[in-house]
C-alpha positions as CSV (number, residue, x, y, z in Angstrom):
1,X,-4.5,5.0,12.0
2,X,-2.8,5.4,8.6
3,X,-4.7,8.3,6.9
4,X,-7.1,6.8,4.3
5,X,-8.8,9.1,1.8
6,X,-10.8,6.5,-0.2
7,X,-10.5,2.9,-1.4
8,X,-7.6,3.9,-3.7
9,X,-5.8,6.5,-1.7
10,X,-3.3,5.6,-0.4
11,X,-2.6,3.0,-3.0
12,X,-0.3,0.0,-2.4
13,X,3.1,0.6,-4.1
14,X,6.4,-1.2,-4.5
15,X,9.9,-0.1,-4.9
16,X,13.3,-1.7,-5.4
17,X,16.9,-0.5,-5.8
18,X,17.9,-2.9,-8.5
19,X,16.9,-5.0,-11.6
20,X,18.1,-7.9,-9.5
21,X,14.8,-8.0,-7.7
22,X,11.6,-9.6,-8.7
23,X,8.3,-8.6,-7.0
24,X,4.6,-9.3,-7.1
25,X,2.1,-7.2,-5.3
26,X,-1.4,-8.4,-4.3
27,X,-4.2,-6.6,-2.5
28,X,-5.4,-8.3,0.7
29,X,-8.6,-7.7,2.6
30,X,-7.0,-5.0,4.8
31,X,-3.8,-4.1,3.0
32,X,-1.3,-5.5,0.6
33,X,1.2,-8.4,0.2
34,X,4.5,-8.4,-1.6
35,X,6.2,-11.6,-2.7
36,X,9.8,-10.9,-3.6
37,X,13.2,-12.4,-4.6
38,X,16.5,-10.5,-4.4
39,X,19.5,-11.8,-6.3
40,X,23.2,-11.3,-5.6
41,X,23.8,-7.6,-6.1
42,X,25.2,-4.7,-4.0
43,X,22.8,-4.0,-1.1
44,X,19.5,-5.1,-2.5
45,X,16.3,-3.9,-1.0
46,X,12.6,-4.2,-1.9
47,X,9.7,-2.2,-0.4
48,X,6.0,-2.5,0.0
49,X,4.1,0.5,1.0
50,X,1.5,3.2,0.4
51,X,1.6,6.2,-1.9
52,X,-0.6,9.3,-1.6
53,X,0.7,10.5,-5.0
54,X,-1.7,10.3,-8.0
55,X,0.5,9.2,-10.9
56,X,-2.0,10.7,-13.4
57,X,-1.2,14.3,-12.2
58,X,2.0,15.3,-14.0
59,X,4.2,17.7,-12.2
60,X,2.3,17.4,-8.9
61,X,3.1,15.1,-6.0
62,X,0.1,14.6,-3.7
63,X,0.8,13.9,0.0
64,X,-0.7,13.6,3.4
65,X,0.0,15.9,6.3
66,X,1.3,13.9,9.4
67,X,2.8,16.9,11.2
68,X,0.2,16.8,13.9
69,X,0.1,13.0,14.2
70,X,2.1,11.7,17.1
71,X,2.2,8.0,16.0
72,X,1.1,5.6,13.3
73,X,-0.1,2.1,13.8
74,X,0.5,-0.4,11.0
75,X,0.1,-4.2,10.9
76,X,3.1,-6.1,9.5
77,X,4.0,-9.7,8.9
78,X,7.0,-11.1,6.9
79,X,9.4,-13.8,6.4
80,X,12.1,-11.2,7.4
81,X,12.5,-10.6,11.1
82,X,13.8,-7.0,10.7
83,X,12.2,-4.5,8.3
84,X,12.7,-0.8,7.9
85,X,9.7,1.6,8.2
86,X,10.4,4.6,6.0
87,X,8.5,7.7,5.1
88,X,9.4,9.8,2.0
89,X,8.3,13.5,1.5
90,X,7.5,15.3,-1.7
91,X,11.2,16.4,-2.0
92,X,12.5,12.8,-1.7
93,X,13.8,13.3,1.9
94,X,13.4,10.2,4.1
95,X,12.9,9.4,7.8
96,X,13.0,5.8,9.0
97,X,13.2,3.4,11.9
98,X,13.7,-0.4,12.1
99,X,10.9,-2.8,13.1
100,X,12.4,-5.8,15.0
101,X,10.9,-9.1,15.9
102,X,8.7,-9.3,12.8
103,X,7.1,-12.7,12.3
104,X,4.8,-14.5,9.9
105,X,1.9,-13.6,12.2
106,X,0.0,-10.3,12.2
107,X,1.7,-7.9,14.5
108,X,0.8,-4.2,15.0
109,X,3.6,-1.7,15.5
110,X,3.0,1.8,17.0
111,X,5.5,4.0,15.4
112,X,6.3,7.3,17.3
113,X,7.0,9.7,14.5
114,X,9.2,11.7,16.8
115,X,11.6,8.7,17.0
116,X,12.2,8.5,13.2
117,X,15.7,9.2,12.0
118,X,16.0,11.5,9.0
119,X,14.7,14.7,7.6
120,X,11.4,14.0,5.9
121,X,8.9,16.8,6.1
122,X,6.0,15.2,8.0
123,X,3.7,17.9,6.6
124,X,4.2,16.5,3.1
125,X,4.5,12.7,3.2
126,X,3.9,11.2,-0.2
127,X,5.0,7.6,0.5
128,X,5.2,5.2,3.4
129,X,7.2,2.0,2.9
130,X,8.2,-1.2,4.8
131,X,11.5,-2.3,3.4
132,X,13.2,-5.7,3.3
133,X,17.0,-5.5,2.8
134,X,19.5,-8.0,1.7
135,X,20.8,-10.2,-1.1
136,X,19.7,-13.8,-2.1
137,X,16.4,-13.6,-0.3
138,X,13.0,-15.0,-1.2
139,X,10.1,-14.0,1.0
140,X,7.0,-12.0,1.7
141,X,6.1,-8.7,3.3
142,X,2.4,-8.0,4.2
143,X,1.0,-4.7,5.6
144,X,-2.4,-4.0,7.2
145,X,-3.5,-0.4,7.1
146,X,-7.3,-0.6,6.6
147,X,-9.6,-1.1,9.5
148,X,-12.4,-2.2,7.2
149,X,-12.0,-4.9,4.6
150,X,-12.1,-3.8,0.9
151,X,-12.8,-7.4,-0.3
152,X,-16.2,-8.9,-0.1
153,X,-17.0,-12.6,-0.5
154,X,-20.2,-13.7,-2.3
155,X,-23.2,-14.3,-0.1
156,X,-24.1,-18.0,-0.8
157,X,-27.6,-17.5,0.4
158,X,-28.4,-14.5,-1.9
159,X,-30.2,-15.2,-5.3
160,X,-31.4,-13.2,-8.2
161,X,-34.6,-12.6,-6.2
162,X,-32.6,-10.6,-3.6
163,X,-31.3,-8.0,-6.1
164,X,-32.1,-4.5,-4.9
165,X,-30.2,-2.0,-7.1
166,X,-32.6,0.9,-7.7
167,X,-34.1,0.6,-11.2
168,X,-36.2,3.4,-12.7
169,X,-37.0,1.7,-16.1
170,X,-35.4,-0.5,-18.7
171,X,-32.9,2.3,-19.6
172,X,-32.1,3.6,-16.1
173,X,-29.6,2.8,-14.9
174,X,-27.7,2.1,-18.1
175,X,-24.7,-0.2,-18.4
176,X,-21.5,1.9,-18.4
177,X,-17.7,1.3,-18.5
178,X,-14.8,3.2,-17.0
179,X,-11.0,2.8,-17.2
180,X,-8.0,4.6,-15.9
181,X,-6.2,4.7,-19.2
182,X,-6.6,5.1,-22.9
183,X,-4.6,1.9,-23.2
184,X,-7.7,-0.1,-22.3
185,X,-10.2,-1.4,-24.9
186,X,-13.8,-1.8,-23.7
187,X,-17.0,-3.1,-25.2
188,X,-20.5,-3.3,-23.9
């Protein structure tokens, strides 16, 4: 029951407290996966989570209002048996609780928001993270937050004869491109 606005909001996000962490994020069919390595450093941590903030809006931090939500359900699996569930508000305040008994199999945790420790404003939550803590660790964290898959496999029985995109004429619809940045070059 994580609030989902559209296919991109919330977006998977990562965070770490040190340059002594390597991390790779991958979208999964119903969430995201983080592969990580922490090196020897003081109190390393690495986090996989969700952000409601749109990085393209300078000076504004977007958020979701969880003030009337009693609990959240999130799927978690990891090579770590204990993970921290953490929420961050638009002012940077945090509230958290530890998830124990995490395994490499999908498990669903019901998190009572009234049991979180901290001072995050639940009416302005910009980030939700699952955090792995510790030095000299290599592992994975995977979260499931979408009830419907966002990945679709090809239909092996479909052919060109099954195409059904509405076509008005040779020019409509026209091929088009789109990008999220000026740093992308496109050619049709």
